[in-house]
C-alpha positions as CSV (number, residue, x, y, z in Angstrom):
1,D,8.9,22.3,17.7
2,V,9.1,19.2,15.1
3,Q,6.8,19.9,12.6
4,L,5.8,17.9,9.5
5,Q,4.0,18.8,6.5
6,A,3.0,16.2,3.6
7,S,2.0,17.6,0.1
8,G,1.9,16.0,-3.1
9,G,-1.4,14.1,-3.1
10,G,-4.0,14.2,-5.6
11,L,-6.6,12.3,-8.3
12,V,-4.6,9.5,-10.1
13,Q,-5.7,6.8,-12.6
14,A,-5.3,3.5,-11.7
15,G,-1.6,2.5,-13.3
16,G,-0.1,5.9,-12.3
17,S,2.4,7.4,-10.3
18,L,2.8,10.3,-8.1
19,R,5.5,11.7,-5.4
20,L,4.8,12.9,-2.0
21,S,7.0,15.3,0.0
22,C,7.0,15.6,3.3
23,A,8.7,19.1,4.8
24,A,10.6,18.7,8.3
25,S,11.7,21.4,10.3
26,G,12.5,21.7,14.1
27,F,14.8,19.2,14.8
28,T,17.9,17.8,13.6
29,F,16.8,16.1,10.6
30,D,20.0,13.3,10.1
31,D,19.1,12.0,13.8
32,Y,15.6,11.4,13.3
33,A,13.7,7.9,11.7
34,I,11.2,8.9,9.3
35,A,8.1,7.2,8.6
36,W,5.2,7.4,6.3
37,S,1.4,6.1,6.8
38,R,-1.7,6.4,5.5
39,Q,-5.6,6.3,6.6
40,A,-8.0,4.8,4.0
41,P,-11.5,5.3,4.3
42,G,-13.4,3.3,7.0
43,K,-10.1,1.9,8.0
44,E,-7.1,1.8,10.8
45,R,-4.3,4.3,9.7
46,E,-1.2,2.0,8.6
47,G,2.7,2.3,9.0
48,I,3.5,1.9,5.0
49,S,7.6,2.7,5.1
50,C,10.2,4.2,6.9
51,I,13.5,6.0,6.7
52,S,16.2,5.4,9.3
53,G,18.1,8.5,10.8
54,N,22.0,8.6,9.5
55,R,22.2,5.1,7.8
56,G,18.9,6.1,5.8
57,T,18.0,2.3,5.2
58,T,14.6,2.4,4.2
59,H,11.4,-0.6,5.1
60,Y,7.9,-1.2,3.6
61,A,5.0,-2.7,4.5
62,D,4.1,-5.8,1.8
63,S,1.2,-3.8,0.5
64,V,3.7,-1.2,-1.1
65,K,6.9,-3.0,-1.2
66,G,8.5,-3.1,-5.0
67,R,5.8,-0.1,-5.9
68,F,6.5,2.8,-3.7
69,T,10.1,4.2,-2.9
70,M,10.9,6.2,0.4
71,S,13.9,8.6,0.3
72,K,15.7,11.8,1.7
73,D,17.0,14.9,1.5
74,N,18.9,15.7,4.0
75,A,20.6,19.3,3.1
76,K,16.8,20.5,2.3
77,K,14.8,18.4,5.3
78,M,12.7,16.7,2.8
79,V,11.7,13.0,2.7
80,Y,10.0,12.0,-0.2
81,L,7.7,8.9,-1.2
82,Q,7.4,8.0,-4.6
83,M,4.3,6.1,-5.2
84,N,4.1,3.6,-8.7
85,S,1.4,1.2,-10.5
86,L,-1.0,2.8,-7.9
87,K,-3.7,1.2,-7.2
88,P,-7.9,1.9,-5.9
89,D,-6.6,0.6,-2.8
90,D,-4.1,3.0,-2.4
91,T,-6.4,5.5,-1.9
92,A,-5.8,7.2,1.3
93,V,-4.7,10.3,3.5
94,Y,-0.8,10.1,3.6
95,Y,1.0,11.4,6.5
96,C,4.8,11.6,7.6
97,A,5.7,11.4,10.7
98,A,8.9,11.5,13.0
99,D,10.8,10.3,15.7
100,Y,14.3,10.2,17.6
101,P,15.4,8.0,20.0
102,P,15.9,5.6,18.4
103,R,17.0,6.5,14.9
104,Y,16.8,3.0,13.2
105,C,13.4,1.6,11.8
106,D,14.0,-1.7,13.0
107,H,13.6,-0.7,16.8
108,Y,10.2,0.8,15.5
109,N,6.9,-1.0,15.2
110,D,4.6,-1.5,12.1
111,Y,7.2,0.6,10.4
112,G,6.9,3.6,13.0
113,L,3.2,3.6,13.1
114,G,3.3,5.4,17.0
115,M,6.1,7.8,16.2
116,D,5.7,11.0,18.5
117,H,5.8,13.7,15.8
118,R,2.8,13.6,12.9
119,G,2.0,16.1,10.4
120,K,-1.1,17.1,8.6
121,G,-1.7,14.4,6.3
122,T,-2.4,14.5,2.2
123,L,-5.2,13.2,0.2
124,V,-4.1,10.2,-2.5
125,T,-7.3,9.1,-4.2
126,V,-6.8,6.5,-7.1
127,S,-9.5,6.2,-9.5
128,S,-10.2,2.6,-11.6
């Protein structure tokens, strides 16, 4: 079974940084496209970044571009989201998700928002 578990959330002041991790298991890691999404209180879930399988190319929503960086470690089957210059608007539950085929993020809408396999989220709270 495809399993994903996000971790690393917490409370941080505006302007600070956090790194989220996503542990993956149960699938051929490098084949899958993997995405991060988030859901703020009272809002719909939003796709924010995606990393393609194989190529490892990354894609970011405008809301996080230039502040967040997504990466992966194929050997450890881990995906990371480095979040810098955090704002109170970044407060949300963050989820990682995976899907294949296709393996390239270009083929998914909304930065992989609808990917088939999504794990439990981790809460990020940014105080002003």
